N, C-alpha and C positions, 0 to 999 in steps of 0.2 A: 323422434325414435330412430336409433341408428340402423343402417341397413344390415342385412343378415351377415354379409362378409365381415363387417366391422365387429359384430357380436362374436363371430368365430375367432377373430384376432384377439379381442379382449379376453375371451375365455382361455385361449392358449397362453397369453401373457400372464394371466392370473395363475394358471397351473404352474408356470415357471416361477413366479414370484413366491408362491406358497410352498415351493419345493415338491409339488406333486410329481413334476418331471424335472430332473436335474441334467447337468451337462452331458451331452451325447445320448441321453435317453430317447428311445423311439416314441414318437407321438402317435395318437390314434390315426389309423389309415383314412384315406379319402372317403372310403365307403362308410366307415364308422362315423366320421364327421357329418356326412350327408344324412345318415340316419338320426344322429343326435340332434341336429339342428333343422331337420326336416327341410332340406334344401337340395339344390341341384349340384352336380359335380362342378359346373362352371363357377358357381359361387364359392365353393370350397377351394378350388384351385386359385381363384383370385385372392382369397384370404392368405393362402400359403405363399403365393408369389409376393404379396406385400410384406409378409413377415420375413421372407428370405432376403428381400431387398434391404430390409432394415437390420440384417444380420442377427435376427432373433432366432431363426432356425436355419438349418442347412438341409438340403435334400440330396438323396442318392438314388439314381435311376434304378428302378426295380426293387428298391429296399424300403423307401418311404421317407418320412420327414423326421429330423432329429433336432434336439435342443442345442443351440450354439453355446459353446463354453463362455463366450463373451456375455451373452444374455443371462446365462445362469449366474455368472460372477456379479453382474450388475444387479441381479434380483436380491442379492444378499446385502445386508446393511454393512457398508464398508467402514463407516464411522471414521473417515479420514477427512481432515480439513487441510487444504493447501494454503500456504502463505507465500505470496509472490512479492519480493522486495526488489527495489531498483539498485540497491547498494552493491558494492564489490564485496566478495566473500571475506577477504582479509582486510577490509577497510573499516577501521574502528569508527562507528557512527551510531546513530539511533537505531539502525537496522538490527544490531545485536540486542538492543533493549527490547525491541518489538518481538524478535524471534524468541527470546527467553520467556517473556511474559505471555505471549500468545500460546506458546507450546504448553506453558503451565496451566492456563485456563482451559485449553483443549483437553488436557489430561483430566482436569477436575470434572469435566463434563463427559468423560468417557469417549473422547475422540483422540485420535492420533494426529499429529501435525507434521505435514511434509513441507519442507522449506525450500524455496527456489529463488536463487539470486540471478538477476539479469545482468549484473556487473555494469549497470548504467548503459547498456547497449540496447537500442531499440530492436535490433534483429533478434537478440537473445530473448527479450521479453515477448516478442511476436511468437517465437517458437514455443515458449512456455504456455502462453495463452491458448494457442491453437491445439495444444495437446492436453489441456486440463481435463476435458471430458474423457479422453482415452485413459487418463490416469485412474479413472473410476473412483473419484473422490466425491464426497457429499456436497462440497461447496468450497469457496475460496475467499480469503481476505487478500485483497490486492492493493498494493501501493504502486500505482501506475506511473510510468514516465510520461506525464501529461496525457494528451489524447493522441499520441503518435501511432498507437495501435488500436484506433477506434473501430476498425473493421473486425478485428479479432474479438474485441470486447462486445461489440454489438451482436456478433454471432452467438456468444455465450448468453447474452440477454434474450435474444429471440428464442433460444432453446430452453429458456427458463432455468438456466444454471444459477444456483444461489451465489450471489456475490455481495460482499461488503467492501467498500473502498476505504483505504487509510489515507488521511491527510489530503484528500482530494475530493472534488466534485466535478463531474464531467457534464458540460452543458448539453451534450448530445444524448446522454443516457440518464434516466431517472433512477439512480441507484442509491441505496442507503450508504452512508459514510460516517466515519468517526474521525475527528481531527482535534488538534490543539487549537486554542484561541490565539493564533499567531499574531493577529492584529493587535489585540489588547496586551499580549505579552510584550511585544516590542514597544508599544505605546507607554506602558508602565515603566519599562526599563529606561527609556529616554527621559520620561518625566522625572524619574529618580535622579538622573544626572543633572537635569535642570534645577531641581530642588536643592542640589548641592553646588549651585552656582556655576555650572558648566553651560556656557552659551554657544561655544563653537564645537559642535559634536559631529565627528566624521561617521561615515557609513561604509562598511566593507562587506561585500557579498554579491555573488553572481546571481542575477535575477533570472534563473533558469527553471523556475517552477512557481506554481501558485503559492506554495508555502512561503518562499522568499519574497514574492510580490506582496503578500499580506504583511510580512514583517517590515518591508520597506514602506508600505502605506502607513503602518503604525508609527514608524520613525518620523515620517513627514508630518503626520497629523499632530504628533506631540509637539513638534517644533512650531507649527502654525498656531496651535491652541495657546502657545506661550509667546506669540508675537516674535518668533525667531525665524529669520530668513532660511530658506532651503538653499544651501550653497552647492552648486554643482562641482566646484573645485575641490570639495572635500568628500565627495561621494564616489566610491569605486564599485561599479557593478559588472565589470568584466576583468578577467585575468588573462594575461598574455599567453598562457600555455594551454588554451582551449584546444581540445582534440576531438572534433566531431561530436559523436554521441557520448564520449567518455566523460565521467565526472571530473569537473575542473577543480583543482586544488591550488590554493595559494602557496607559492614557493617561498622559502625563507628569503631569497634575494629580492624577490618582488615585494615582499612584506617590508623589508628594510627600506626600499625605495619609497614605498607608499608612506611609511611612518616618518621618514625624513621630510618628505614634502608636506605632510600634514602638520608636523611640528613647526615648520618654517612659516606656515600661514596662520599660526595661532591656535591650532586645534588642541583642546585640553582633554577631550574624551572621545572614544571611538566605540560605536555600537557595531558588533560583528554578528552576522546572521547565524552563526553556529559556533560551538565551542572549539571545533578544530581550527577554524580561521582565527579565533581569539588566541588560541594556544600558539599558533605560528607567529602572530603579531607580538606576543609576549616574548617569544624566543628572539625575534628580531630586535626588540627593545633591549634585551639583555646584551646582545652582541654590539649594539650601538651605544651602550652605557646610558640608556634612557631609563630612569627610575619609574617603576610601576608601583603605586599610583601617583607618586609625588610629581613627576613630570607629565604624565599622561595617564588617564583612567581608561580601563577596558571593561566592556560588558559583552558576554557571549549569550548564546541561546541553546538550550537543550539540557544543561546541567549534567553533562557527561564528564566523569572524572578521568583525566589522563594521568597515567602513572608518572610521566616525566615532568608534570607540572603540579607539584604539591605546594610550592611556595613561590609567588603569592597564591592564595586560594581564590580561584576565579569567581567573580560575581557573574551570575548567569540566570537567565529565565529558565526555570525548571518546568519541563514537560512532565505530565503525569503519565509516563509510559504504561505503568501498571493498570491504571484505570482505563486508558485508551484500549489496551489489549482486552480487558474484561468486557468493556462495552461492545467491542467489535465481535468477539467470540459469541457473546449472548445474542447479539443482533443477527449474526449469521445462523446460529442454531434455530432461532425463531423463524428465519426465512426457510431453512431446510425443512422444518416440521410443518410450516404453513406456506407451501409454495404459491398458493392462490393469493396470499397477502403481498401485494406489490407496492404498498405505500413506502415511498423512499424516506425513511427516517434519517435525519442528519443530526448527529450528536456532536456538540462542540464542548470539549473538556477544558476547563479553566487552567491557566498556568499560574505559577507563583514565582516571584523574584527571590532568588537566593542571594543574600548579601554577603559576598566574600570580602576579600581584601584588595581587590583591584580597582576600587573606585575611591578617589580622594573625596572625603566628606567634610562638611562644615564643622 
């Protein structure tokens, strides 16, 4: 059974929640609370002090206690879901796909969606995460930059702030997540190359996230399952223009160098960890007069269509962004409505190989 001061606190918070008292409304006096709860002034003052410390009320000497605007605002259903993405705002990537679909499903469920881009900077992400509660949103779908901001994330977790992770699972926190099947997506892509008589298959992609790690593992497993050596001389997992926390992008000049080197050692196909990398490799091939797919085959990942690459049509592993968004929104709303349910559901959405025209087939 809770102590009397806690009963007083709970009652005042309920009055605010059900709009009996709104922002700046004067609350019952100490004497009225003493009478209503049949308790001492010391107990009433303790309850009021606790509420003031939590910014639920404010007090004015000689006038009494009043409802804090912040508490009144929080008592109302804000019906806002925040989406936190690591991508750069003007950087064409899967981020735009997520933003569009998640906003759509939020709207279908009568929620607004606020979108926050960290621009691939840990410091920006930290600031966003630390302010999420102050934004007065119902919950957040977060695509984190790894576990670099685990302190801010764990603070949200401790405060029971509803969170669903995109494309990530954090070993430190038992949080629900929704992701693509990155391992089997890349496995099936490389298997498709092998089935079309490609034995020397290069890999291009910076291993800067769990997503890329899983795609790299799928690449390696497909080779091994088909008794093909993993050759470190045709694997590129770092780009020369890395800039701290910023997203590293393959440059055209570096792509030309990589492509030239791979062709010289007999590579007939390249698996790229995303469509942007594949697009740049194709552009490099054009400038080097290398025919795609006759001289070398290319597979990307994401199945994002770039306006400047319509021909040849890129073969790519298609992520089901729409289903990922739907699953994430539904999972978060379930968590918002049932905060006591802390079972971390991890949803893995299958991928599908889109067979374009950048792979030479038998």
